C-alpha positions as CSV (number, residue, x, y, z in Angstrom):
1,M,17.9,-24.8,-39.8
2,V,19.4,-22.8,-37.3
3,S,19.4,-19.1,-38.1
4,R,22.5,-16.6,-38.3
5,A,21.8,-14.8,-34.6
6,T,21.4,-18.4,-33.0
7,S,24.8,-19.4,-34.4
8,T,26.9,-15.9,-33.8
9,A,25.4,-16.2,-29.9
10,Y,26.9,-20.1,-30.2
11,R,30.2,-19.2,-31.0
12,L,30.6,-16.1,-28.6
13,V,29.4,-18.7,-25.6
14,C,32.2,-21.1,-27.2
15,S,34.8,-18.1,-27.7
16,L,33.9,-17.4,-24.1
17,L,34.5,-20.8,-22.4
18,L,37.6,-21.7,-24.0
19,V,39.3,-18.1,-22.8
20,L,38.2,-19.2,-18.8
21,T,39.2,-23.1,-19.5
22,V,42.9,-22.4,-20.5
23,T,42.9,-19.1,-18.4
24,P,45.5,-19.8,-15.4
25,G,44.2,-20.2,-11.7
26,S,45.6,-19.1,-8.7
27,A,44.6,-20.4,-4.7
28,L,41.2,-19.5,-3.6
29,M,40.8,-17.2,-1.0
30,A,37.8,-17.2,0.6
31,Q,36.8,-21.2,0.3
32,R,40.1,-22.5,1.4
33,P,40.5,-25.7,3.7
34,D,42.5,-25.2,7.4
35,S,45.9,-23.9,6.8
36,T,48.7,-22.7,9.0
37,A,48.1,-18.9,8.0
38,T,47.8,-15.8,9.5
39,S,45.3,-15.4,11.7
40,V,43.7,-12.5,9.6
41,P,41.4,-14.3,6.8
42,D,42.7,-13.2,3.3
43,S,38.9,-12.8,2.2
44,T,38.6,-9.8,4.2
45,R,42.0,-8.5,4.9
46,P,43.3,-6.1,2.2
47,S,45.4,-6.8,0.0
48,A,47.8,-5.4,-2.7
49,A,46.1,-5.0,-5.9
50,P,47.2,-7.3,-8.6
51,A,48.9,-6.5,-12.1
52,V,47.2,-4.6,-14.2
53,S,47.5,-7.7,-16.6
54,N,46.2,-10.1,-14.4
55,F,43.0,-12.5,-14.6
56,D,42.2,-14.9,-12.2
57,M,39.9,-18.2,-12.3
58,S,39.9,-20.6,-9.5
59,G,37.4,-23.1,-8.1
60,V,36.7,-25.1,-5.0
61,L,34.4,-28.8,-5.6
62,F,33.0,-29.7,-2.2
63,A,31.6,-33.4,-2.1
64,N,30.8,-36.7,0.2
65,Y,29.1,-39.6,0.9
66,Q,26.7,-39.8,3.8
67,Y,25.7,-42.6,6.0
68,R,22.9,-42.0,8.1
69,T,23.2,-44.7,11.5
70,D,19.8,-43.5,13.8
71,R,17.3,-45.8,14.7
72,G,14.2,-46.2,13.3
73,P,13.2,-45.7,9.8
74,V,16.0,-43.2,8.2
75,R,18.6,-45.8,9.5
76,A,21.0,-47.0,7.1
77,A,19.6,-43.9,4.7
78,N,22.5,-43.0,2.7
79,K,23.7,-41.4,-0.8
80,F,26.8,-39.8,-2.7
81,D,26.4,-35.8,-2.9
82,L,28.0,-33.5,-5.1
83,E,27.4,-30.4,-2.5
84,R,28.3,-27.4,-4.8
85,I,31.1,-25.8,-6.7
86,Y,32.4,-22.3,-6.4
87,L,34.3,-20.5,-9.3
88,T,35.9,-17.4,-8.5
89,F,36.7,-14.8,-11.2
90,R,39.1,-12.1,-10.4
91,M,40.0,-9.3,-12.6
92,P,41.7,-5.8,-12.2
93,A,39.7,-2.7,-13.1
94,G,42.1,0.0,-13.1
95,D,44.7,1.3,-11.1
96,R,43.8,0.5,-7.3
97,A,40.6,-1.2,-8.3
98,R,39.6,-4.9,-9.1
99,I,36.6,-6.9,-9.2
100,R,35.7,-10.4,-7.6
101,L,33.2,-12.8,-8.9
102,T,32.3,-16.2,-6.9
103,T,29.8,-18.4,-8.3
104,D,28.2,-21.3,-6.0
105,V,27.2,-23.8,-8.7
106,F,24.6,-26.1,-6.4
107,Q,21.6,-28.6,-6.6
108,Q,18.1,-26.8,-5.3
109,Q,15.3,-28.7,-3.6
110,Q,11.8,-28.7,-4.3
111,S,11.4,-27.5,-1.0
112,D,12.8,-28.0,2.3
113,N,10.7,-31.2,3.3
114,D,11.0,-32.2,-0.3
115,S,13.8,-34.7,-1.5
116,Y,12.8,-34.1,-5.4
117,Y,15.5,-31.8,-7.0
118,R,14.9,-30.0,-9.3
119,G,18.9,-29.9,-10.8
120,W,21.9,-27.5,-11.1
121,T,21.5,-23.9,-10.2
122,L,24.2,-21.5,-10.4
123,R,24.2,-17.8,-8.2
124,A,26.2,-15.6,-7.5
125,K,27.8,-15.8,-3.9
126,Y,29.9,-12.9,-3.8
127,A,30.5,-10.0,-6.4
128,Y,31.8,-6.9,-6.0
129,F,34.0,-3.7,-7.2
130,Q,37.0,-3.4,-4.9
131,Y,38.9,0.1,-4.4
132,D,42.0,0.5,-2.3
133,Y,41.6,4.1,-0.6
134,L,44.7,3.6,1.6
135,R,48.2,2.1,0.7
136,R,51.2,2.6,3.4
137,S,53.6,0.6,4.7
138,T,51.7,0.5,8.3
139,A,48.5,0.3,7.3
140,R,46.1,-0.5,4.3
141,G,42.4,-0.3,3.4
142,V,40.1,-1.4,0.7
143,V,36.3,-0.6,0.2
144,R,33.7,-3.0,-1.4
145,F,30.1,-2.4,-3.1
146,G,28.4,-5.3,-4.1
147,L,27.9,-9.1,-2.4
148,V,30.1,-8.2,0.2
149,H,31.5,-10.4,3.1
150,N,29.8,-10.8,6.7
151,A,31.8,-9.2,9.3
152,F,32.1,-12.6,10.9
153,I,31.8,-16.0,9.0
154,E,34.7,-16.0,7.0
155,H,36.7,-15.2,10.0
156,D,35.7,-18.1,11.6
157,E,36.4,-20.3,8.3
158,S,40.1,-19.1,8.6
159,Y,40.0,-21.7,11.2
160,W,37.7,-24.4,10.6
161,P,37.4,-26.5,7.5
162,R,34.4,-25.2,6.0
163,W,34.1,-28.5,3.4
164,I,33.6,-30.5,6.4
165,S,30.4,-28.7,8.2
166,T,29.4,-24.9,8.3
167,V,30.8,-23.0,11.6
168,A,28.3,-22.0,14.3
169,T,26.8,-19.2,13.1
170,D,25.9,-20.2,9.9
171,R,25.0,-23.2,10.7
172,H,22.5,-22.0,13.5
173,G,21.1,-19.1,11.4
174,Y,22.7,-16.0,12.7
175,F,23.0,-14.6,9.3
176,S,24.1,-15.1,5.3
177,S,27.8,-15.3,5.2
178,A,27.3,-12.5,2.2
179,D,24.5,-9.8,1.4
180,A,24.5,-7.0,-0.8
181,G,25.7,-3.7,0.4
182,L,29.1,-1.3,1.1
183,A,31.7,-3.0,3.2
184,T,35.4,-1.9,4.3
185,A,38.3,-3.5,5.8
186,V,41.2,-1.9,7.2
187,T,44.7,-3.8,8.3
188,L,45.9,-1.9,11.6
189,P,49.5,-0.5,11.4
190,G,52.0,-3.4,12.5
191,N,49.9,-6.1,11.8
192,V,48.3,-6.2,15.1
193,G,44.8,-6.7,13.6
194,E,42.1,-5.6,11.4
195,I,39.1,-4.0,11.4
196,Y,35.9,-4.5,9.3
197,G,32.4,-2.8,8.5
198,S,29.4,-2.8,6.6
199,I,26.4,-2.1,6.0
200,T,23.8,-4.5,4.1
201,N,20.1,-5.5,3.0
202,G,19.6,-8.2,5.8
203,P,18.1,-11.2,3.9
204,G,21.4,-12.4,2.7
205,Y,22.9,-13.3,-0.9
206,T,20.6,-15.9,-1.6
207,S,17.2,-13.5,-1.5
208,R,16.3,-9.6,-2.8
209,E,15.6,-6.8,-0.6
210,T,12.8,-7.4,1.7
211,D,12.2,-4.1,3.5
212,R,13.5,-0.3,3.8
213,F,15.4,-1.4,6.5
214,K,19.6,-2.0,6.4
215,D,21.8,-4.3,8.9
216,F,25.0,-2.7,10.3
217,A,27.8,-5.0,11.2
218,A,31.4,-4.4,12.8
219,R,34.2,-6.5,13.5
220,V,37.6,-5.9,15.2
221,T,40.2,-8.4,15.6
222,L,43.6,-8.2,17.2
223,T,46.8,-10.1,17.6
224,P,48.6,-8.6,20.2
225,F,51.4,-11.0,20.2
226,S,52.4,-11.2,16.2
227,G,55.4,-10.2,16.6
228,A,56.2,-12.0,19.6
229,I,57.7,-15.9,19.5
230,G,56.3,-18.8,21.1
231,P,52.2,-20.3,20.8
232,L,50.7,-16.8,21.5
233,R,52.4,-15.1,18.4
234,S,48.9,-16.5,16.5
235,L,46.6,-15.4,19.3
236,A,43.4,-13.5,17.6
237,L,40.9,-11.8,19.6
238,T,37.5,-10.7,18.0
239,A,34.8,-9.0,18.6
240,W,31.8,-8.4,16.6
241,S,28.1,-6.7,16.5
242,Y,25.4,-7.1,14.2
243,R,22.8,-4.5,14.3
244,G,19.8,-5.6,12.1
245,S,16.1,-5.1,11.7
246,T,13.2,-6.7,9.5
247,G,10.2,-4.9,8.8
248,S,6.7,-6.1,9.9
249,K,4.3,-8.5,7.6
250,F,1.6,-5.9,8.1
251,V,3.6,-2.9,6.6
252,N,0.9,-2.4,3.8
253,G,-2.0,-2.9,6.1
254,G,-4.9,-4.9,5.1
255,T,-9.0,-5.5,4.8
256,G,-10.2,-5.3,8.2
257,Q,-6.5,-4.2,10.0
258,V,-6.3,-1.6,12.2
259,G,-3.9,-0.2,10.0
260,P,-0.2,-0.5,8.8
261,V,2.7,-1.5,10.8
262,G,5.9,0.8,9.7
263,S,8.0,-0.2,12.5
264,S,10.9,-2.7,12.4
265,L,11.4,-5.8,14.3
266,D,14.9,-6.5,15.7
267,R,17.5,-8.8,14.4
268,S,20.6,-8.4,16.5
269,R,23.6,-10.5,17.3
270,W,27.0,-10.0,18.8
271,G,29.7,-12.5,20.0
272,V,33.4,-12.5,21.0
273,F,35.8,-15.3,19.7
274,A,39.7,-16.1,20.3
275,A,41.6,-18.5,18.7
276,L,45.2,-20.0,18.3
277,K,46.9,-21.6,15.2
278,N,50.2,-22.6,14.2
279,S,51.6,-25.5,12.0
280,T,50.5,-28.1,14.8
281,F,47.2,-27.2,16.0
282,T,44.2,-25.0,16.1
283,L,42.1,-23.9,18.9
284,A,39.1,-21.7,18.7
285,G,36.0,-20.8,21.4
286,Q,33.5,-18.8,20.9
287,Y,30.2,-17.4,22.6
288,A,27.1,-15.3,20.2
289,A,24.1,-14.4,21.2
290,R,20.8,-13.2,19.0
291,S,17.8,-11.1,19.8
292,D,15.0,-12.1,17.4
293,E,11.3,-10.4,17.6
294,G,8.5,-12.1,15.7
295,E,4.7,-11.3,15.0
296,T,1.7,-13.2,16.1
297,G,-2.0,-12.4,15.5
298,S,-3.9,-10.8,12.6
299,N,-3.5,-6.9,13.0
300,T,-7.2,-6.9,13.7
301,P,-9.7,-5.6,16.7
302,A,-10.6,-9.2,17.1
303,D,-7.0,-11.0,16.9
304,P,-4.5,-7.7,17.2
305,R,-0.7,-8.2,16.3
306,A,1.8,-9.0,19.0
307,V,5.4,-8.4,19.2
308,T,7.5,-12.2,20.3
309,D,11.0,-12.8,21.5
310,S,12.8,-15.8,20.4
311,S,16.2,-14.9,21.7
312,G,19.0,-17.4,22.1
313,N,23.0,-18.0,22.3
314,L,25.6,-20.1,21.8
315,V,28.9,-21.6,22.8
316,S,31.3,-23.3,20.2
317,A,34.5,-25.0,20.3
318,Y,36.6,-26.5,18.7
319,A,40.2,-28.3,17.9
320,I,42.7,-29.5,15.4
321,L,45.5,-31.4,16.1
322,R,48.5,-32.0,14.0
323,P,50.6,-34.4,15.6
324,F,53.1,-35.3,12.4
325,A,53.5,-31.9,10.9
326,S,56.8,-31.1,12.8
327,R,58.5,-34.1,12.0
328,K,60.6,-34.6,8.8
329,N,59.7,-36.9,6.1
330,A,57.2,-38.0,8.5
331,I,53.0,-38.2,8.0
332,G,52.3,-34.5,8.1
333,T,49.5,-34.5,6.3
334,V,47.1,-36.2,9.0
335,S,44.8,-33.8,11.0
336,F,42.4,-34.8,13.9
337,L,39.5,-32.7,14.7
338,G,36.5,-32.3,17.5
339,R,33.9,-29.5,17.5
340,I,31.0,-29.0,19.9
341,D,28.4,-26.4,19.9
342,R,25.9,-25.9,22.4
343,V,22.6,-24.4,20.9
344,T,19.8,-22.3,22.8
345,T,17.4,-21.2,20.1
346,N,14.6,-20.0,22.4
347,R,15.5,-19.5,25.7
348,A,12.2,-18.0,27.0
349,R,10.8,-21.7,25.7
350,N,13.9,-23.3,26.9
351,E,15.0,-24.8,23.4
352,R,18.1,-26.3,22.9
353,H,20.3,-28.7,21.0
354,S,24.0,-29.9,20.8
355,F,25.8,-30.7,17.6
356,V,29.1,-32.2,17.7
357,V,31.6,-33.2,15.1
358,G,34.6,-35.7,15.5
359,G,37.0,-37.1,12.5
360,V,40.1,-37.0,10.7
361,T,41.7,-35.2,7.7
362,I,44.3,-35.9,5.2
363,D,45.6,-34.3,2.2
364,L,45.7,-36.5,-0.5
365,T,47.6,-33.6,-2.4
366,S,48.3,-30.1,-2.0
367,S,44.8,-29.1,-3.7
368,A,42.7,-32.1,-2.1
369,S,42.0,-33.4,0.8
370,L,39.6,-36.2,2.7
371,S,37.9,-36.6,5.8
372,L,36.4,-39.6,7.7
373,D,33.8,-37.8,10.4
374,Y,30.7,-38.4,12.3
375,Q,28.4,-35.3,12.8
376,E,25.4,-35.8,15.3
377,Q,22.6,-33.5,16.4
378,L,21.1,-33.6,19.8
379,L,18.2,-32.3,21.1
380,H,18.0,-31.1,24.9
381,E,14.3,-31.1,26.8
382,T,12.5,-29.4,24.3
383,G,13.4,-28.2,20.7
384,S,12.5,-27.7,16.7
385,A,16.0,-28.5,15.9
386,A,16.0,-32.2,14.0
387,S,18.0,-34.7,15.5
388,H,20.3,-36.9,13.3
389,K,23.5,-38.7,13.5
390,T,25.6,-39.3,10.5
391,V,28.8,-40.8,9.2
392,F,30.2,-38.7,6.3
393,L,33.3,-39.0,3.9
394,H,33.8,-35.6,2.8
395,L,36.3,-34.4,-0.1
396,I,37.5,-31.3,-1.2
397,G,39.3,-30.4,-4.4
398,R,40.6,-27.4,-5.0
399,F,41.9,-25.9,-8.9
């Protein structure tokens, strides 16, 4: 027989699910697909505070069918994949304040090299308290505490559709898209750009803090022609910097070691980005560089510790064309896209690879889009990245 406490808990859970189910949704700001919106992403741009009674729930579903075209044993490997579901909740926390929670529902693998899945997992991706400390007609400013946005990845995703492939700095391991810490965003007077800064733990939202060091990041985006007429109106110029550090694996010393290592290892990045975006096309390009230090040896007299360097860089460019968007009563939902990343993972060892994407997308409805695309990763000379050739049928649904 079910106990009274268990029955009470069950009724509470059912009541909560019912409230969430019937609550009106709104458009998701952080995971929306490519659109013709302003160049500064909604997720980091300060916005007006919601009405006190507002409670919003929205979500995004990512799914695909993929077919491998490589030669060898993986040729013709294929599968249907429900990649993940984002659920976002926004609620007021008094005047000038609000709370956001975005949960990531995904299927977790046993390990990176194991195809066995352990079932569905739910974790927080964005979870922060926001306070609007500046509200003026010429400028706005907010501060956030919790799991906050990375300084650059979300900005790149306002141009490139993340549901087809993650952006270059995310895909090639420069940093995580979110992390625990403190962040601020300020809209510049005259809507000519934005400044975003953060101090975070460093490991990313999928990990707890692992050392005493913190990472500092900043981004400046300028839209100098925002008040003009013509194609340059949407031009956005961005520079960003990420100063990170990680602790030594010998921080606590150990038996036989020469002593604890309290110094940090460099994990810094920087980059520049430029983009144009309007109703008929999107063009963007970037250069980014990374500096990563590692350790070898056992920190003993016979096998001393040594610091290694695995610095690298990347160049990425993409274009999205919407040739029918300007025609009345035409097929304005069709887009053609292409992207190429040239990545150097280790300059000292000349480890390089390329990643290319090409495809066509169609908006099935105002809240659902479909993409048929080809993605290939190709090694150049030496490198540790795995080669692959895959045809995808991607689907995104927003609710």
